[in-house]
ZATIVEX-670466 format. One record per residue (C-alpha): residue in one letter; z, x, y. Coordinates in steps of 0.02 Angstrom, whole numbers, always signed. Each point is the difference from the previous one (the first is absolute). Example, Ala and Ser with C-alpha at 12.3 -4.5 7.8 and 13.67 -1.06 7.14 Angstrom:
# residues 2
{rec "A", {+390, +615, -225}}
{rec "S", {-33, +69, +172}}
//
This chain:
# residues 266
{rec "X", {+5341, +5369, +4520}}
{rec "X", {+117, +122, +62}}
{rec "X", {-11, +8, +181}}
{rec "X", {+23, +187, +75}}
{rec "X", {+140, +0, +141}}
{rec "X", {-3, +97, +165}}
{rec "X", {+133, +21, +136}}
{rec "X", {-85, -31, +161}}
{rec "X", {+65, +139, +95}}
{rec "X", {-67, +117, -131}}
{rec "X", {-167, -99, -43}}
{rec "X", {-145, +117, -26}}
{rec "X", {-169, -58, +68}}
{rec "X", {-92, -31, -184}}
{rec "X", {+137, -105, -64}}
{rec "X", {-81, -187, -35}}
{rec "X", {+39, -152, -83}}
{rec "X", {+197, +52, +4}}
{rec "X", {+163, -64, +63}}
{rec "X", {+112, +109, +131}}
{rec "X", {+135, -33, +58}}
{rec "X", {+136, +30, +107}}
{rec "X", {+177, -7, +50}}
{rec "X", {+50, -107, +171}}
{rec "X", {+193, -57, +34}}
{rec "X", {+37, +75, -186}}
{rec "X", {-120, -133, -65}}
{rec "X", {-162, +33, -126}}
{rec "X", {-150, -77, +40}}
{rec "X", {-135, +35, -83}}
{rec "X", {-205, -60, +18}}
{rec "X", {-142, +11, -99}}
{rec "X", {-177, +63, +91}}
{rec "X", {-185, +28, -15}}
{rec "X", {-81, +69, +106}}
{rec "X", {-218, +1, +51}}
{rec "X", {-97, +68, +75}}
{rec "X", {-85, -104, +111}}
{rec "X", {+101, -100, +90}}
{rec "X", {+136, -19, +114}}
{rec "X", {+58, -195, -59}}
{rec "X", {+130, -3, -100}}
{rec "X", {+99, -127, -95}}
{rec "X", {+193, -15, -30}}
{rec "X", {+89, -117, -133}}
{rec "X", {+152, -22, -78}}
{rec "X", {+86, -77, -155}}
{rec "X", {+48, -167, -20}}
{rec "X", {+107, -56, -151}}
{rec "X", {+35, +113, -134}}
{rec "X", {+82, -45, -192}}
{rec "X", {+123, +137, -27}}
{rec "X", {-31, -37, -191}}
{rec "X", {-153, +90, +13}}
{rec "X", {-17, +81, +171}}
{rec "X", {+125, +114, +78}}
{rec "X", {-50, +65, +181}}
{rec "X", {-70, +115, +74}}
{rec "X", {-135, -152, -6}}
{rec "X", {-177, +33, +78}}
{rec "X", {-61, -178, -35}}
{rec "X", {-191, -20, +5}}
{rec "X", {-20, +203, +57}}
{rec "X", {-154, +9, -160}}
{rec "X", {-109, -130, +97}}
{rec "X", {+3, +149, +147}}
{rec "X", {-190, +45, -96}}
{rec "X", {-62, -127, +51}}
{rec "X", {+73, -23, +174}}
{rec "X", {-115, +44, +149}}
{rec "X", {+140, +99, +82}}
{rec "X", {+130, +120, -21}}
{rec "X", {+127, -60, -111}}
{rec "X", {+230, -17, +23}}
{rec "X", {+113, -80, -120}}
{rec "X", {+155, +16, +46}}
{rec "X", {+177, -29, -83}}
{rec "X", {+139, -136, +21}}
{rec "X", {+153, +149, +1}}
{rec "X", {+127, -175, +29}}
{rec "X", {-38, -8, -199}}
{rec "X", {+108, +165, -34}}
{rec "X", {+129, -130, +55}}
{rec "X", {+26, -45, -177}}
{rec "X", {-83, +4, -174}}
{rec "X", {-4, -224, +30}}
{rec "X", {-95, -31, +123}}
{rec "X", {-167, -59, +6}}
{rec "X", {-35, -12, +202}}
{rec "X", {+70, +141, +135}}
{rec "X", {-132, -86, +137}}
{rec "X", {+25, +177, +70}}
{rec "X", {+159, -57, +113}}
{rec "X", {+92, +136, -76}}
{rec "X", {+207, -24, +57}}
{rec "X", {+93, -40, +139}}
{rec "X", {+27, +157, +55}}
{rec "X", {-164, +39, -46}}
{rec "X", {-185, -77, +40}}
{rec "X", {-124, +82, -88}}
{rec "X", {-138, -63, +84}}
{rec "X", {+32, +81, +124}}
{rec "X", {+8, +164, -102}}
{rec "X", {-154, -42, -93}}
{rec "X", {-85, -28, +174}}
{rec "X", {+44, +178, +57}}
{rec "X", {-42, +56, -219}}
{rec "X", {-182, -91, +19}}
{rec "X", {-33, +63, +193}}
{rec "X", {+42, +173, -97}}
{rec "X", {-144, -35, -144}}
{rec "X", {-97, -40, +127}}
{rec "X", {+25, +193, +96}}
{rec "X", {-8, +84, -124}}
{rec "X", {-142, -77, -136}}
{rec "X", {-116, -119, +128}}
{rec "X", {+5, +90, +168}}
{rec "X", {-146, -100, +56}}
{rec "X", {+45, -191, -54}}
{rec "X", {-68, -113, +127}}
{rec "X", {+72, -153, -85}}
{rec "X", {+145, -51, -100}}
{rec "X", {-38, -167, -109}}
{rec "X", {+186, -41, -71}}
{rec "X", {-46, -116, -180}}
{rec "X", {+105, -68, -139}}
{rec "X", {+73, -151, -74}}
{rec "X", {+173, -116, -37}}
{rec "X", {+139, +130, +67}}
{rec "X", {-118, +153, +26}}
{rec "X", {-89, -128, +160}}
{rec "X", {+168, -29, +58}}
{rec "X", {+1, +200, +30}}
{rec "X", {-188, +3, +39}}
{rec "X", {+25, -128, +155}}
{rec "X", {+170, +75, +6}}
{rec "X", {-84, +214, +38}}
{rec "X", {-131, -71, +87}}
{rec "X", {+118, -69, +166}}
{rec "X", {-27, +103, +124}}
{rec "X", {-85, +126, -102}}
{rec "X", {-57, +162, +114}}
{rec "X", {-193, +13, -53}}
{rec "X", {-130, -149, -7}}
{rec "X", {+69, -130, -161}}
{rec "X", {-52, -136, -84}}
{rec "X", {+69, -93, -144}}
{rec "X", {-36, -98, -152}}
{rec "X", {+126, -119, -100}}
{rec "X", {-1, -78, -145}}
{rec "X", {+137, -135, -40}}
{rec "X", {+140, +95, +75}}
{rec "X", {+183, -50, +67}}
{rec "X", {+30, +24, +193}}
{rec "X", {+191, -51, -27}}
{rec "X", {+94, +98, -129}}
{rec "X", {+154, -127, -21}}
{rec "X", {-137, -142, -24}}
{rec "X", {-46, +89, -165}}
{rec "X", {+54, -58, -167}}
{rec "X", {+192, -8, +1}}
{rec "X", {+33, +122, -142}}
{rec "X", {-84, +104, +62}}
{rec "X", {+45, -1, +167}}
{rec "X", {+184, -5, -48}}
{rec "X", {-43, +197, -117}}
{rec "X", {-65, +50, +191}}
{rec "X", {+158, -36, +114}}
{rec "X", {+108, +40, -136}}
{rec "X", {-58, +174, +26}}
{rec "X", {-68, +19, +140}}
{rec "X", {+97, -105, +121}}
{rec "X", {+171, -22, -95}}
{rec "X", {+108, -121, +46}}
{rec "X", {-93, -75, +146}}
{rec "X", {-58, -183, +15}}
{rec "X", {-193, -55, +26}}
{rec "X", {+28, -38, +138}}
{rec "X", {+115, +168, +58}}
{rec "X", {-165, +94, -77}}
{rec "X", {-148, -103, +105}}
{rec "X", {+109, +24, +181}}
{rec "X", {+29, +159, -17}}
{rec "X", {-152, +64, -122}}
{rec "X", {-135, -121, +50}}
{rec "X", {-155, +93, +46}}
{rec "X", {+53, +93, -164}}
{rec "X", {-5, -136, -110}}
{rec "X", {-106, -123, +64}}
{rec "X", {-179, +29, +57}}
{rec "X", {+25, -151, +133}}
{rec "X", {+149, +97, +93}}
{rec "X", {-95, +174, -28}}
{rec "X", {-149, -73, +105}}
{rec "X", {+74, -97, +137}}
{rec "X", {+14, +128, +96}}
{rec "X", {-176, +107, -83}}
{rec "X", {-197, -55, +18}}
{rec "X", {-69, -44, -174}}
{rec "X", {-141, +124, -50}}
{rec "X", {-145, -39, -85}}
{rec "X", {+59, -106, -129}}
{rec "X", {-88, -108, -165}}
{rec "X", {+117, -92, -75}}
{rec "X", {-37, -59, -177}}
{rec "X", {+95, -162, -85}}
{rec "X", {-13, -75, -133}}
{rec "X", {+31, -221, +14}}
{rec "X", {+56, +26, -187}}
{rec "X", {+137, +119, +56}}
{rec "X", {+103, -156, +75}}
{rec "X", {+171, +110, +30}}
{rec "X", {-98, +133, +87}}
{rec "X", {-99, -118, +99}}
{rec "X", {+150, -113, +68}}
{rec "X", {+117, +159, +7}}
{rec "X", {-76, +127, +50}}
{rec "X", {-175, -46, +86}}
{rec "X", {-3, -125, +85}}
{rec "X", {+199, +30, +90}}
{rec "X", {-104, +167, +53}}
{rec "X", {-161, -81, +72}}
{rec "X", {+88, -135, +101}}
{rec "X", {+127, +137, +54}}
{rec "X", {-151, +115, +101}}
{rec "X", {-53, -161, +64}}
{rec "X", {-110, -157, +13}}
{rec "X", {-154, +131, +65}}
{rec "X", {+38, +89, -138}}
{rec "X", {-135, -36, -125}}
{rec "X", {-172, -7, +129}}
{rec "X", {-171, +102, -2}}
{rec "X", {+98, +104, +128}}
{rec "X", {+138, +42, -82}}
{rec "X", {+41, +166, -102}}
{rec "X", {+73, -118, -148}}
{rec "X", {-115, -63, -123}}
{rec "X", {+72, -103, -108}}
{rec "X", {-93, -33, -188}}
{rec "X", {+71, -161, -100}}
{rec "X", {-86, +14, -194}}
{rec "X", {+46, -105, -128}}
{rec "X", {+44, +105, -188}}
{rec "X", {+122, -117, -124}}
{rec "X", {+6, +135, -135}}
{rec "X", {+33, +175, +114}}
{rec "X", {+138, -111, +107}}
{rec "X", {+82, +121, +92}}
{rec "X", {-91, +147, -93}}
{rec "X", {-129, +84, +165}}
{rec "X", {-203, -22, -21}}
{rec "X", {-46, +80, -145}}
{rec "X", {-68, +191, +41}}
{rec "X", {-169, -32, +22}}
{rec "X", {+10, -124, +135}}
{rec "X", {+154, +105, +61}}
{rec "X", {-85, +137, +37}}
{rec "X", {-159, -99, +85}}
{rec "X", {+139, -83, +126}}
{rec "X", {+51, +185, +63}}
{rec "X", {-179, +70, +12}}
{rec "X", {-61, -150, +80}}
{rec "X", {+169, +52, +152}}
{rec "X", {-25, +163, -4}}
{rec "X", {-200, -18, +48}}
{rec "X", {+55, -119, +135}}
//
């Protein structure tokens, strides 16, 4: 489906189910949006890894789900993917000199102001690399926020070595992992990000069949939040499940939407 694209500053009021773009710090940011007439909640989604033989950015993963989501929807493209044709994941990090997450947050707030001014709650949702972006964006977000993630990374440097090397060679050239974490820790690690801020209401879905993400990402993040991070009074709900067939793949659309709508209704 061909999506119409508009400059955010000149978006016509009647536009819908389209793409908006703008330049921030000489970086082009793009997002798909769909607005509903009867809701004040907003769901924001992000891309996971892409197969560059099949897809090129901009990428709006799950954009077509908007028809089944009982909220306004924004799907943000990651401009980090423009840095090289072979890069499959960018985690909305950018480069050591340009913090794309910070710019993307500004972009999203501009979208809300322009298109969804009545928004009273934002729910960030995605899986894998998109889940990392969701939790990053939600940290200290100025509007009431919730997060739903599924089998996500929580420390980029602990992802698969080949992907990490492509990423660090482009975004943090000639730096060791230790130096990256020491200097840019909050940008690459959710453990570092949430050391000094409160986790918003979060539902973390984790397949125990995805042993790599369970052991290297999910459990270390939960443990970093403290021994009382999972209880009836916590902002965090962790739901473990088993799906040997899908492995790292997220829950199917039906189950994902059910989890999303349950969180939206809280």
